[in-house]
C-alpha positions as CSV (number, residue, x, y, z in Angstrom):
1,M,122.9,-71.5,18.6
2,V,121.0,-72.1,21.9
3,I,120.6,-69.1,24.3
4,T,118.6,-70.6,27.0
5,D,116.6,-69.4,30.8
6,T,116.7,-65.8,29.1
7,V,114.0,-63.7,30.7
8,F,112.1,-60.7,28.9
9,L,109.7,-58.4,30.5
10,L,107.3,-57.1,27.9
11,R,105.9,-53.9,28.6
12,S,103.7,-52.8,26.3
13,L,101.4,-55.8,24.8
14,V,98.2,-54.5,23.5
15,V,95.2,-56.7,23.0
16,R,93.9,-54.2,19.9
17,E,90.3,-55.2,20.2
18,S,89.5,-54.6,23.8
19,A,92.8,-52.2,24.4
20,V,94.0,-53.9,27.4
21,L,97.1,-53.3,28.7
22,L,98.8,-56.2,29.7
23,F,102.6,-57.0,31.7
24,C,103.9,-60.2,31.9
25,S,107.5,-62.1,32.0
26,V,108.0,-64.6,29.8
27,R,110.9,-67.3,29.9
28,G,112.2,-69.6,27.3
29,M,114.8,-69.8,24.9
30,W,115.5,-69.2,21.4
31,Q,116.7,-72.2,18.9
32,S,118.1,-71.7,15.2
33,R,116.9,-74.6,13.1
34,G,118.2,-74.8,9.7
35,G,118.3,-70.6,9.3
36,S,114.6,-70.0,11.1
37,I,114.3,-69.2,15.0
38,K,112.1,-70.4,17.1
39,W,110.9,-69.5,20.2
40,R,109.9,-71.9,23.1
41,W,107.9,-70.0,25.8
42,K,105.8,-69.9,28.4
43,F,104.0,-66.9,30.1
44,S,102.5,-66.3,33.2
45,L,99.1,-65.5,31.6
46,G,96.8,-68.7,32.3
47,D,98.6,-72.1,31.5
48,K,99.3,-71.9,27.8
49,H,102.4,-73.1,25.9
50,G,103.6,-73.3,22.5
51,T,106.1,-73.2,20.0
52,R,105.7,-70.2,16.9
53,S,108.6,-70.1,13.7
54,C,109.0,-66.8,12.7
55,G,111.8,-65.4,10.8
56,P,114.9,-63.8,12.0
57,N,113.6,-60.3,13.4
58,T,110.3,-61.6,14.7
59,V,109.0,-62.9,17.9
60,W,105.2,-64.0,18.0
61,F,104.0,-64.4,22.0
62,G,100.7,-66.0,21.2
63,M,99.1,-63.0,19.4
64,F,101.6,-60.5,20.1
65,L,104.2,-59.4,17.5
66,C,107.3,-58.0,19.1
67,S,109.8,-56.8,16.4
68,S,112.6,-55.1,15.0
69,S,110.7,-53.7,12.2
70,M,111.8,-51.6,9.4
71,A,110.1,-48.6,8.2
72,G,106.6,-49.6,6.5
73,Q,107.3,-53.5,7.3
74,G,106.6,-56.0,10.3
75,F,104.9,-54.0,13.0
76,F,104.4,-51.3,10.4
77,K,103.2,-53.1,7.5
78,D,99.6,-52.6,7.4
79,I,100.5,-48.6,6.5
80,I,102.0,-48.8,3.2
81,D,100.2,-49.8,-0.2
82,G,102.9,-50.8,-2.6
83,E,105.4,-47.9,-2.6
84,V,102.9,-45.2,-1.1
85,F,102.0,-45.0,3.0
86,K,98.3,-44.7,3.7
87,Y,96.3,-42.1,5.4
88,Y,94.5,-42.3,8.4
89,A,91.4,-41.9,9.7
90,D,88.0,-43.8,11.0
91,G,90.5,-46.1,12.9
92,E,92.0,-47.3,9.4
93,W,94.9,-47.1,7.0
94,K,93.5,-45.8,3.6
95,V,94.6,-45.1,0.1
96,S,93.2,-41.7,-1.4
97,T,90.8,-41.9,-4.0
98,S,92.4,-39.3,-5.7
99,G,95.1,-41.9,-7.0
100,K,97.5,-39.2,-6.4
101,S,100.6,-39.3,-4.0
102,V,103.4,-36.6,-2.7
103,G,107.0,-37.9,-3.1
104,I,109.4,-37.1,-0.1
105,I,112.6,-36.0,-1.2
106,N,115.6,-37.3,1.2
107,P,117.8,-34.5,1.9
108,S,121.0,-36.3,1.7
109,T,120.7,-38.3,-1.7
110,L,117.9,-35.6,-3.2
111,K,116.0,-38.3,-4.7
112,T,112.6,-39.1,-3.5
113,Q,112.6,-41.6,-0.4
114,Y,109.0,-42.2,0.3
115,K,105.2,-41.1,-1.3
116,V,102.2,-40.4,0.9
117,Q,98.8,-39.9,-0.3
118,A,97.4,-37.0,-1.5
119,C,94.3,-36.5,0.3
120,T,91.0,-35.0,-1.1
121,Q,88.9,-32.6,0.3
122,E,86.1,-34.8,0.5
123,E,88.4,-37.1,2.7
124,V,89.2,-34.3,5.0
125,N,85.3,-33.6,5.1
126,K,84.9,-37.2,6.2
127,A,87.7,-36.8,8.5
128,V,86.6,-34.0,10.7
129,E,83.1,-35.4,10.5
130,S,84.2,-38.6,12.0
131,A,86.5,-37.0,15.0
132,Q,83.6,-34.9,15.8
133,A,81.4,-38.0,16.2
134,A,83.8,-39.5,18.5
135,Q,84.7,-36.6,20.2
136,K,81.3,-36.8,22.0
137,L,82.0,-40.1,23.1
138,W,85.6,-39.6,23.9
139,A,84.7,-36.5,26.4
140,K,82.2,-39.3,28.1
141,T,85.5,-41.3,28.7
142,P,86.4,-41.4,32.3
143,L,89.9,-39.5,32.8
144,W,91.6,-42.4,34.2
145,K,90.9,-44.1,31.3
146,R,91.7,-41.7,28.7
147,A,95.3,-41.6,30.6
148,E,95.6,-45.3,30.5
149,A,95.4,-45.2,26.7
150,L,97.8,-42.6,26.5
151,H,100.4,-44.3,28.6
152,R,99.9,-47.2,26.5
153,F,100.5,-44.9,23.4
154,A,103.8,-43.9,24.8
155,G,105.1,-47.4,25.6
156,I,104.3,-48.7,22.1
157,L,106.0,-45.7,20.4
158,K,109.3,-45.9,23.1
159,D,109.2,-49.5,21.9
160,Q,109.3,-48.8,18.3
161,K,111.6,-46.0,18.2
162,N,114.2,-47.7,16.1
163,P,111.9,-47.7,13.0
164,I,110.5,-44.3,13.4
165,A,114.1,-43.0,14.2
166,E,114.9,-44.6,10.7
167,C,111.9,-42.5,9.2
168,L,113.6,-39.5,10.7
169,V,117.2,-39.9,9.6
170,K,115.9,-40.3,6.0
171,E,113.2,-38.1,5.8
172,I,114.7,-34.7,7.5
173,A,118.5,-35.6,7.8
174,K,118.6,-36.0,11.5
175,P,121.5,-37.8,13.0
176,Q,120.5,-41.0,14.2
177,K,121.1,-40.4,18.0
178,D,119.1,-37.4,18.0
179,A,116.0,-39.5,15.8
180,V,115.8,-42.4,18.4
181,T,116.2,-39.5,21.0
182,E,113.1,-37.6,19.6
183,V,111.1,-40.6,19.7
184,V,112.1,-41.5,23.3
185,R,111.7,-37.7,24.2
186,S,107.8,-37.8,22.5
187,G,106.7,-40.8,24.6
188,D,107.9,-39.4,28.0
189,L,106.1,-36.4,26.8
190,I,102.9,-38.3,26.4
191,S,103.1,-40.0,29.7
192,Y,103.7,-36.5,31.6
193,S,101.0,-35.4,29.7
194,A,98.8,-38.2,31.0
195,E,99.6,-37.6,34.5
196,E,99.1,-33.6,34.2
197,G,96.0,-33.9,32.9
198,I,94.9,-35.6,35.6
199,R,96.0,-33.1,38.0
200,I,94.4,-30.2,36.2
201,L,91.4,-31.9,34.5
202,A,90.2,-33.7,38.1
203,E,90.0,-30.4,39.8
204,G,87.2,-27.4,39.3
205,K,86.1,-24.4,41.2
206,F,83.9,-23.3,44.0
207,L,82.5,-19.9,44.2
208,V,80.5,-17.9,46.4
209,S,78.3,-15.1,45.8
210,D,79.1,-13.1,48.6
211,S,82.8,-12.3,48.2
212,F,81.5,-9.6,45.4
213,P,80.0,-6.4,46.9
214,G,76.1,-6.5,47.0
215,N,75.6,-9.8,47.4
216,G,74.6,-12.6,50.1
217,R,75.7,-16.3,50.0
218,N,73.1,-17.3,48.2
219,K,74.5,-18.7,44.9
220,Y,76.9,-21.3,44.3
221,C,79.1,-21.8,41.2
222,L,80.6,-25.1,40.0
223,A,83.4,-24.5,37.2
224,S,85.0,-27.1,35.5
225,K,87.2,-27.5,32.5
226,I,85.5,-29.4,29.3
227,P,87.0,-30.1,26.0
228,L,87.2,-27.6,22.7
229,G,85.8,-30.4,20.1
230,V,88.2,-31.5,17.2
231,V,91.7,-29.8,17.4
232,L,93.7,-29.2,14.1
233,A,97.4,-30.0,15.2
234,I,100.0,-28.9,12.3
235,P,103.8,-29.8,13.4
236,P,107.1,-28.8,11.7
237,F,109.7,-31.0,9.6
238,N,112.4,-30.6,12.4
239,Y,110.5,-32.3,15.0
240,P,107.7,-34.1,13.2
241,V,107.3,-36.7,16.1
242,N,108.0,-34.6,18.8
243,L,106.2,-31.6,17.9
244,A,103.2,-34.0,16.7
245,V,102.6,-35.5,20.3
246,S,102.9,-32.2,22.2
247,K,99.7,-31.4,20.3
248,I,98.3,-34.8,20.4
249,A,98.5,-35.6,24.2
250,P,97.3,-33.1,25.7
251,A,94.6,-32.4,23.1
252,L,93.4,-36.0,24.2
253,I,93.7,-36.3,27.7
254,A,91.2,-33.1,27.9
255,G,88.6,-35.2,26.0
256,N,89.4,-33.9,22.4
257,A,89.5,-35.6,19.0
258,L,92.0,-34.6,16.5
259,I,93.0,-33.8,13.0
260,L,96.6,-34.1,12.4
261,K,98.1,-32.6,9.2
262,P,102.1,-34.0,9.2
263,P,104.3,-31.8,7.3
264,T,105.8,-33.2,3.9
265,Q,109.3,-33.7,4.9
266,G,108.3,-35.7,8.3
267,A,104.9,-36.7,7.0
268,V,106.1,-40.7,6.9
269,S,107.5,-40.5,10.8
270,C,104.4,-39.2,11.8
271,L,102.7,-41.9,10.4
272,H,104.5,-44.5,12.1
273,M,103.7,-42.6,15.2
274,V,100.0,-42.5,14.7
275,H,100.3,-46.4,13.8
276,C,101.8,-46.6,17.3
277,L,99.0,-44.6,18.3
278,H,96.2,-46.8,16.7
279,M,97.8,-50.0,18.2
280,A,97.0,-48.3,21.7
281,G,93.5,-48.6,21.0
282,F,91.8,-45.1,20.8
283,P,87.9,-44.8,19.5
284,K,87.6,-45.1,15.7
285,G,87.8,-41.8,14.6
286,L,89.3,-39.6,17.4
287,V,92.5,-39.2,15.6
288,A,92.9,-38.8,11.9
289,A,96.3,-38.0,9.9
290,I,95.6,-36.4,6.7
291,T,98.7,-36.3,3.7
292,G,98.5,-34.0,1.0
293,K,99.2,-31.1,-0.7
294,G,98.6,-27.8,1.5
295,S,97.5,-25.8,-1.8
296,E,94.7,-28.6,-1.7
297,I,93.7,-28.9,1.4
298,G,95.2,-26.6,3.6
299,D,92.4,-23.7,3.5
300,L,90.0,-25.9,3.5
301,M,91.5,-28.1,6.9
302,T,92.4,-24.5,8.8
303,M,89.1,-23.0,7.8
304,H,86.7,-26.0,8.4
305,P,83.7,-25.0,10.4
306,G,84.5,-28.5,12.3
307,I,87.8,-27.2,13.4
308,N,87.6,-25.8,16.9
309,C,91.3,-25.2,17.8
310,I,94.2,-25.0,15.9
311,S,98.0,-25.6,17.1
312,F,100.6,-24.9,14.7
313,T,104.5,-24.7,14.7
314,G,105.7,-23.4,11.5
315,G,107.0,-20.4,9.4
316,D,105.0,-17.3,7.8
317,T,102.4,-19.9,7.0
318,G,101.1,-19.3,10.6
319,I,100.3,-15.7,10.1
320,S,98.0,-16.6,6.9
321,I,96.0,-19.1,8.9
322,S,96.1,-16.9,12.0
323,R,94.0,-14.5,9.4
324,K,91.8,-16.8,8.1
325,A,90.8,-19.4,11.2
326,G,87.9,-17.2,12.4
327,M,86.8,-17.0,16.3
328,I,88.3,-20.3,17.6
329,P,91.5,-20.6,20.2
330,L,95.3,-20.3,18.4
331,Q,98.5,-21.8,19.5
332,M,101.3,-20.6,17.2
333,E,105.1,-20.6,17.1
334,L,106.5,-19.5,14.3
335,G,110.3,-19.3,14.9
336,G,112.6,-17.4,16.0
337,K,116.1,-15.1,15.8
338,D,117.2,-16.0,19.3
339,C,120.0,-13.6,20.4
340,C,122.6,-14.3,22.4
341,L,124.2,-11.8,24.6
342,V,127.4,-12.1,26.0
343,L,128.9,-9.7,28.6
344,E,132.2,-8.7,29.9
345,D,132.3,-10.4,33.2
346,A,130.8,-14.0,30.6
347,D,132.4,-17.5,31.4
348,L,133.8,-17.6,27.6
349,E,134.3,-21.0,28.4
350,L,131.0,-21.9,28.7
351,A,129.4,-19.3,26.5
352,A,131.4,-20.6,23.4
353,N,130.4,-24.4,24.3
354,N,126.7,-23.1,24.2
355,V,126.9,-21.4,20.6
356,I,128.0,-24.7,19.6
357,K,125.5,-26.7,21.1
358,G,122.9,-24.0,20.8
359,G,123.6,-23.0,17.5
360,Y,125.0,-25.8,15.4
361,S,123.2,-28.8,16.6
362,Y,120.9,-30.3,14.0
363,S,122.6,-27.8,11.4
364,G,120.8,-25.0,13.1
365,Q,117.3,-26.3,12.0
366,R,115.8,-25.3,15.2
367,C,113.4,-22.3,16.0
368,T,115.5,-22.3,19.5
369,A,119.1,-22.6,17.7
370,V,121.4,-19.4,18.5
371,K,120.6,-16.9,15.7
372,V,122.7,-14.4,16.5
373,I,125.8,-13.4,18.7
374,C,126.0,-9.8,20.3
375,V,128.7,-9.8,22.1
376,M,130.7,-6.9,24.3
377,E,133.8,-6.0,22.0
378,S,136.5,-6.0,24.9
379,V,135.7,-9.7,24.9
380,A,135.0,-10.8,21.0
381,E,138.4,-11.6,19.9
382,E,138.1,-14.2,22.6
383,L,135.2,-15.4,22.4
384,V,134.9,-16.0,18.9
385,T,138.2,-17.5,18.8
386,K,137.2,-20.1,21.6
387,I,134.1,-20.5,19.1
388,V,136.6,-21.2,16.1
389,E,138.5,-23.9,17.8
390,K,135.6,-25.9,18.8
391,M,133.9,-25.8,15.2
392,S,136.5,-27.3,13.6
393,K,135.8,-30.3,16.0
394,L,132.5,-30.5,14.5
395,K,131.7,-33.7,12.0
396,V,129.9,-32.7,9.0
397,G,128.5,-35.6,6.8
398,M,125.3,-37.8,6.7
399,P,123.0,-38.8,9.0
400,E,123.8,-42.0,9.3
401,D,126.8,-41.7,10.7
402,N,125.6,-39.6,13.6
403,C,127.6,-36.6,12.3
404,D,127.0,-32.7,13.9
405,I,126.3,-31.1,10.5
406,T,123.8,-32.8,8.4
407,P,122.4,-31.9,5.4
408,V,119.6,-29.1,5.6
409,V,116.3,-30.0,4.6
410,S,115.6,-29.0,1.6
411,Q,117.3,-27.5,-1.7
412,S,115.3,-24.2,-1.1
413,S,116.2,-23.9,2.3
414,A,120.0,-24.4,1.4
415,N,119.7,-21.5,-1.4
416,F,117.7,-19.1,1.2
417,I,120.8,-19.7,3.2
418,Q,123.3,-19.4,0.5
419,G,121.8,-15.8,-0.3
420,L,122.1,-14.3,3.6
421,V,126.3,-15.5,3.3
422,E,126.5,-13.8,0.3
423,D,124.7,-11.0,0.9
424,A,127.2,-10.7,4.4
425,Q,130.2,-11.1,1.7
426,T,129.1,-8.6,-0.5
427,K,128.9,-6.4,2.2
428,G,132.4,-7.0,4.1
429,A,132.0,-9.4,6.6
430,K,134.1,-11.4,8.3
431,F,134.4,-15.3,7.5
432,H,136.0,-17.3,9.8
433,Q,135.7,-20.2,7.7
434,E,135.2,-20.8,3.8
435,W,131.8,-21.5,2.5
436,K,131.3,-24.9,1.2
437,R,128.2,-26.3,0.1
438,E,127.7,-30.0,-1.7
439,G,124.0,-30.2,-2.2
440,N,122.2,-29.6,0.8
441,L,125.1,-30.1,2.9
442,I,126.4,-26.7,3.9
443,W,129.3,-27.1,6.4
444,P,129.6,-24.7,9.4
445,V,129.9,-20.9,9.3
446,L,131.1,-18.3,11.6
447,I,130.4,-14.5,10.1
448,D,132.1,-12.1,12.1
449,H,131.9,-8.1,12.1
450,V,128.3,-8.4,10.8
451,T,126.6,-4.6,10.5
452,P,123.0,-4.1,10.9
453,D,122.6,-3.5,7.1
454,M,123.2,-7.1,6.4
455,R,120.1,-9.4,5.8
456,I,121.9,-12.1,8.4
457,A,121.5,-9.8,11.3
458,W,118.1,-9.7,11.0
459,E,116.5,-12.7,9.0
460,E,116.5,-16.5,10.7
461,P,118.7,-18.7,8.2
462,F,117.9,-22.2,9.6
463,G,120.8,-23.4,9.1
464,P,124.6,-23.7,10.3
465,V,125.6,-20.1,10.1
466,I,125.5,-17.5,12.8
467,P,126.4,-14.0,12.8
468,V,128.7,-12.0,15.4
469,I,127.9,-8.6,16.6
470,R,130.6,-6.8,18.6
471,I,128.5,-4.3,20.8
472,K,130.0,-1.4,22.8
473,T,127.3,-1.2,25.5
474,V,124.7,-3.8,26.8
475,E,122.0,-1.4,25.7
476,E,122.7,-1.7,22.1
477,G,122.4,-5.6,22.5
478,I,119.3,-5.4,24.1
479,H,118.1,-3.0,21.5
480,H,118.9,-5.5,18.3
481,C,117.1,-8.1,20.4
482,N,113.9,-6.1,20.4
483,A,114.2,-4.3,17.1
484,N,113.4,-7.9,15.6
485,N,110.3,-8.8,14.3
486,F,110.9,-12.1,16.3
487,A,110.7,-12.8,19.4
488,L,111.1,-16.4,20.4
489,Q,113.8,-17.0,23.0
490,G,117.5,-15.3,23.5
491,C,120.2,-16.1,26.1
492,V,122.5,-13.8,28.4
493,F,125.7,-15.1,29.8
494,T,127.1,-13.0,32.9
495,K,128.2,-13.9,36.3
496,D,126.3,-11.7,37.7
497,I,122.9,-13.0,38.6
498,N,121.4,-9.3,39.4
499,K,122.6,-8.1,36.0
500,A,121.2,-11.1,34.2
501,I,117.7,-10.7,35.9
502,L,117.7,-7.0,34.9
503,I,119.1,-7.5,31.2
504,S,116.3,-10.7,30.7
505,D,113.5,-8.0,32.1
506,A,114.6,-6.1,29.6
507,M,114.9,-8.1,26.4
508,E,111.7,-8.5,25.1
509,S,111.0,-12.4,24.0
510,G,109.1,-15.3,25.1
511,T,112.1,-16.9,27.2
512,I,115.7,-15.7,28.0
513,Q,118.0,-18.2,29.4
514,I,120.2,-17.1,31.8
515,N,123.9,-19.1,31.0
516,A,122.7,-21.5,28.5
517,A,121.5,-21.6,25.0
518,P,117.8,-21.1,23.9
519,A,115.9,-24.3,24.4
520,R,112.6,-25.6,24.3
521,G,112.0,-28.0,27.5
522,P,112.0,-29.4,29.3
523,D,108.4,-30.1,27.6
524,H,106.4,-29.3,30.8
525,F,107.8,-25.8,30.8
526,P,106.1,-22.4,28.9
527,F,107.0,-22.3,25.7
528,Q,106.2,-18.6,23.9
529,G,106.8,-16.1,21.5
530,L,106.3,-12.6,21.1
531,R,105.5,-10.4,18.2
532,D,105.8,-12.5,14.8
533,S,107.1,-15.7,16.8
534,G,103.6,-16.5,17.8
535,I,100.3,-16.7,19.7
536,G,99.6,-18.5,22.8
537,S,101.6,-20.8,25.4
538,Q,102.9,-24.2,24.4
539,G,104.3,-26.5,26.8
540,I,102.2,-29.4,28.4
541,T,100.6,-27.6,31.1
542,N,99.5,-24.6,29.0
543,S,98.5,-26.8,26.0
544,I,96.0,-28.8,28.4
545,H,94.2,-25.2,29.5
546,M,94.7,-24.0,25.9
547,M,92.6,-27.0,24.4
548,T,89.9,-26.7,27.3
549,K,87.6,-24.3,28.0
550,T,85.5,-23.3,31.6
551,K,81.8,-24.1,32.2
552,S,80.1,-23.1,34.8
553,T,76.9,-24.2,36.6
554,V,75.3,-21.8,39.0
555,I,73.3,-23.1,42.0
556,N,70.3,-20.6,43.1
557,L,69.3,-21.0,46.8
558,P,65.7,-19.7,47.8
559,S,67.7,-18.0,50.5
560,E,70.7,-17.2,51.9
561,S,73.2,-19.8,53.5
562,Y,76.3,-19.7,55.6
563,T,78.3,-23.0,56.4
564,M,78.6,-22.7,60.3
565,G,81.2,-24.9,62.3
């Protein structure tokens, strides 16, 4: 086999020691010699020439390795010790002194897929101390250099999308195509954060005193944004990479250090992402990834005096964290029971398509999934018929096969979903599909004629199960939305935009989508919940603001001074 004159553009070559990003074109050819592969190369930096032998999955360019490595191999070989993935602190991959590990169950096979370190409290303390020291230096790093480092991180992450996607498939049963999309989206989020950080943090405020009654112009106030210190980031299992970098990137561009506590399901995906950050050349100690049991290190991390901010995405645990955290900024997204309100004049085909996309994608394991449909009685039968027809085309199976419906994350989750379904069955709901479950794999169900006494009307299933409540008035649907403890998102389908705006104002949720299913994103849009759905607002811009504080310097003049033209 000889393929000649092939041109490659390497977009993320990194000299680790000096953290220099290089862009170069490489021209050369593959040659097969006795089963091994040689790459003859010449690149535009200097006049170096040479030949490097390598295995079939890797190509060496001088000191750079470009690879199609799999999880824990090749590019990622340093992050694993035997069968157990290491944790990250002080710019190094480490084995915990505990000698213990935490197993990660593959939702599809119900067997242990990976193991991660069970870190100790002492290792948490050391990581926080290192982060505090590194943050002082990072805060003095010019803003453009912080942005440059984040761009390197984004490029490497996107280059390594396939091995990270493999982890997502095996850890959380995310369909292969969606897993790749999550990683690529995460790279885009990091790059946008870098640029948005420059826009926000390059500007301050200049105030003069005579704008307030009783004052002359003898005081000048210079107000600017400064970092908080050390941010604790706790992402959820369902988007462990994307919702980790949605916390990491704003924190770092703002000049903070960061401690990442990955979810157990999704921890290995997070560790692979952190290795991309490591290879981008961030200072030692600035970022740590601490794995372990929440029961052993959770309270220490959330109550640690060295933590200056917590960004958490998850469930009820967030309420407990908020009660213990003390006087530090909190950013919490804790789930939703997102209501889809369908009016008589709605485009029912559009509404049905959005229910399928918004309710059953990733088996309904999204905080912004459609969790309950409130439809006007006069169009309910037609809408339900359309949804049922489209549900029959959903592919149920394993994530490796890019199925629409894949196993839910755990047996306990599957059991909880089944409990909601059985309660609805007992109380007389109508099922349009037969209930079917094999292990963690649950076939999609539409539960019709749901009444307020059923648990499924109020509780978040986090699975491929959607209840339908038939309503006589719009006010009835709005009331159901507002009566729930959750208030993350909702949506309304109608052709009357004036009516849609009025209903949106009346629905008490963080975001209301008009003629589309609930969704988080694009990632720079504000994202927040009311009531038990959370505290604060996310989205790149809001996160940067939240992870900084204002500092003022006031110049006092000996006399009033007014600028003349």
